[in-house]
C-alpha positions in Angstrom: -172.8 -31.8 -139.3 -175.4 -32.1 -136.6 -174.8 -33.5 -133.1 -176.9 -36.7 -132.6 -177.1 -38.2 -129.1 -175.6 -41.5 -130.1 -173.4 -40.2 -132.8 -173.5 -40.5 -136.6 -172.4 -43.1 -139.1 -170.7 -42.6 -142.5 -170.5 -45.4 -145.0 -167.7 -45.2 -147.6 -167.1 -47.8 -150.3 -165.2 -48.4 -153.5 -164.0 -51.2 -155.8 -160.5 -49.8 -155.5 -158.9 -50.1 -152.0 -156.5 -47.2 -152.6 -159.4 -44.9 -153.5 -161.3 -46.1 -150.4 -158.3 -45.2 -148.3 -158.2 -41.8 -149.8 -161.9 -41.3 -149.1 -161.5 -42.4 -145.5 -158.6 -40.0 -145.1 -160.5 -37.1 -146.7 -163.5 -37.7 -144.5 -161.5 -37.9 -141.3 -159.5 -34.8 -142.1 -162.8 -32.8 -142.6 -164.2 -33.8 -139.2 -164.3 -30.9 -136.7 -161.9 -30.9 -133.8 -164.6 -31.9 -131.4 -165.4 -35.1 -133.2 -164.4 -38.4 -131.7 -164.3 -41.6 -133.9 -166.1 -44.3 -131.9 -165.5 -47.3 -134.3 -164.2 -47.8 -137.7 -165.2 -51.1 -139.3 -163.9 -52.5 -142.6 -165.6 -55.1 -144.8 -164.9 -56.8 -148.1 -167.6 -58.3 -150.3 -167.8 -59.8 -153.8 -170.1 -58.1 -156.2 -170.1 -59.9 -159.5 -166.7 -59.6 -161.2 -165.6 -57.0 -158.6 -164.8 -56.8 -155.0 -166.4 -54.0 -152.9 -164.3 -52.5 -150.0 -166.4 -50.7 -147.4 -165.7 -48.7 -144.3 -168.3 -47.7 -141.7 -167.2 -44.8 -139.5 -169.2 -44.2 -136.3 -168.4 -40.8 -134.8 -169.8 -38.4 -132.3 -169.5 -34.6 -132.0 -168.6 -33.9 -128.4 -169.9 -30.9 -126.4 -166.6 -29.1 -125.6 -168.3 -26.1 -123.9 -167.4 -27.5 -120.5 -163.7 -28.1 -121.4 
């Protein structure tokens, strides 16, 4: 993961809300300790016969060298 000045965004989606929850949990667990989640946005959208559940995670890697 690189450090971008305004942070980074990760989009996760699934047609199964429980699978999406697991994907979000897995992603958050693998973030380094110096990562801060700025926003987490959830959306639901119809897609034909299915429903798509999505989460956008905006996070930033902080410079902890001054801490």
